C-alpha positions, 0 to 999 in steps of 0.5 A, spaced: 752 545 361 751 539 357 744 536 356 746 529 353 753 527 351 754 528 344 759 531 339 755 538 339 755 539 346 762 537 347 764 542 341 760 548 345 766 548 350 771 548 344 768 553 339 762 556 342 764 559 349 770 562 346 766 565 341 761 568 346 767 570 351 770 574 345 763 577 343 762 579 351 769 583 350 766 588 346 761 590 351 762 596 356 765 593 363 759 594 367 754 590 362 760 585 361 760 583 368 753 582 368 752 578 362 758 574 364 755 572 370 748 571 367 752 566 362 755 563 368 762 564 366 764 568 372 761 570 379 759 577 381 766 579 383 769 577 376 772 571 379 771 564 374 765 560 375 762 554 372 754 555 373 752 555 365 745 552 363 744 546 359 747 548 352 741 546 349 740 551 344 747 552 341 747 544 341 741 544 336 744 550 332 751 546 331 747 540 329 743 544 324 749 546 321 752 539 321 745 537 318 747 540 311 754 536 311 758 542 314 763 542 319 761 544 326 765 550 326 761 553 321 755 553 326 758 557 331 755 564 330 748 561 330 750 557 336 753 563 339 747 567 337 741 563 340 745 562 347 745 570 347 738 571 345 736 566 350 740 569 356 737 576 354 730 573 355 732 570 361 735 576 364 728 580 362 724 574 365 727 574 372 726 581 373 719 581 370 717 575 374 721 577 380 725 571 381 731 571 386 734 564 384 736 561 377 741 555 376 742 555 384 745 562 385 742 569 385 739 572 379 743 577 376 738 583 378 738 581 385 746 582 385 747 588 380 740 591 380 734 591 375 737 597 371 743 593 370 740 587 368 735 590 363 741 593 360 745 587 360 740 583 357 739 589 351 747 588 350 746 580 349 741 581 344 745 586 340 751 581 340 747 576 338 745 579 331 752 582 331 754 574 331 750 573 325 751 579 320 758 579 321 758 572 317 758 572 309 751 571 307 749 571 315 743 576 313 737 571 312 739 568 319 739 574 322 732 576 319 730 569 322 733 570 329 729 577 329 722 573 327 723 568 333 725 574 338 719 578 336 715 571 337 718 570 344 717 577 346 709 576 344 709 570 348 712 574 354 707 579 353 701 574 353 704 570 359 704 577 363 697 579 361 695 572 363 697 574 370 691 579 370 686 575 367 682 569 370 679 567 363 685 564 360 683 558 355 688 552 354 689 554 346 691 561 347 696 558 353 699 553 348 699 559 343 703 563 348 708 557 349 709 556 342 711 563 342 715 564 348 719 558 348 718 554 342 720 559 337 727 560 339 728 552 339 725 552 332 730 557 330 736 554 334 734 548 329 734 552 323 739 557 324 745 553 323 742 550 316 740 557 314 747 560 315 750 554 312 746 554 305 742 548 307 736 547 302 729 550 304 726 543 305 731 542 310 731 548 314 723 548 314 723 541 316 728 542 322 724 548 324 718 544 325 722 539 329 724 544 333 718 547 334 715 541 337 721 540 341 720 547 344 713 545 346 715 539 349 720 542 353 716 548 356 710 543 358 716 539 361 718 545 364 711 547 367 711 540 370 718 541 373 715 548 376 710 545 380 713 538 382 720 539 380 726 538 386 729 545 387 735 542 388 735 539 381 731 545 378 735 551 381 729 554 382 725 556 389 719 551 390 712 553 388 715 560 385 710 560 379 704 558 383 705 563 388 706 568 383 699 565 380 702 564 373 698 561 368 702 555 366 699 549 362 698 545 368 694 550 371 690 552 366 688 545 364 686 544 371 682 551 372 678 548 365 677 542 368 670 544 371 670 539 377 671 540 385 678 541 385 678 545 379 673 550 382 677 550 389 683 552 385 680 557 382 678 560 388 685 559 391 688 563 385 682 568 385 684 570 393 686 577 394 691 575 399 698 573 398 699 565 398 702 562 403 706 555 403 700 552 405 696 555 400 702 553 395 702 546 397 694 545 397 694 548 390 699 543 388 694 537 390 688 540 387 692 541 380 694 534 380 687 532 383 684 534 376 689 530 372 692 536 369 699 533 371 698 527 367 695 531 361 701 535 361 706 530 361 702 526 355 701 532 351 709 533 352 710 526 349 705 527 343 709 533 341 716 529 342 712 524 337 711 529 332 718 532 332 720 525 331 716 524 325 718 531 322 725 528 323 724 522 320 722 525 313 729 529 313 735 526 309 740 527 314 747 524 316 745 518 321 750 521 327 746 527 326 739 524 326 741 520 332 744 526 336 737 530 335 733 524 337 738 524 344 736 531 345 728 529 344 729 523 349 733 528 354 727 533 354 722 528 356 726 525 361 729 531 364 729 533 372 732 540 371 
């Protein structure tokens, strides 16, 4: 489940996974089964599995704790909370989007049903708050997570509304990305430090670093959603285009105004279901507008902005190096 080899990613299996498993044991059997399946700990029948995600958010939370000089174990509740919150959003997102595959296996709702998947997501976000409020002095961290989740939900609501509109602007699309993805990345970078009593300047600086990191992450994800190899991404090819999602490359292409952008608008406005040929055509049209290159360049700009925030902070050098490694991973990843 690791993103880059580092102390923090190694410590996920040592400290964070056992903490999450212990939290899952609080759930009723049905919710626990679905939640553990979503997290990749076991298969639908409860047998052990190894299908976890990238571990990006808990790794950042552990680094955030270490940024204060604390031992990584002190950041475990924050790391568990952000991973649980992230998977809460994925469970609900897969239901809303009708996605049938994630991490190279069927999504939870296709295996257990829509109702159980939604309830398991609800259970995970409840556990995320429990992980924080049960720690002495954890109230500010729980409050911060609540704010980030509120922003995440606002972003998801905007994303859904975009599917019913043909006038989505690039600025509001980027605002949606900031809410839906960057907010929780910002929280991941801040919660460990907040939980460990880090000074406000450090917490705020790490939060800004994480926000730029989150924007870059989603921009890269949008590119992979169109041009990525499904054998690496674990998602069906063209699923976002087939659903007429207004991702950043799509909105940028639609706003281009040239022949390719106008042809894409006609294709997206068609009342008929998009075929495989339509999806391939849409992919070509988006690239022809230069939207792929623009999105990649914007991702690099966000990474540079994140690095600027990081450079301004007083950090242990090993922590700084690992934060930088994560930033490098985000722009270079293929899944």
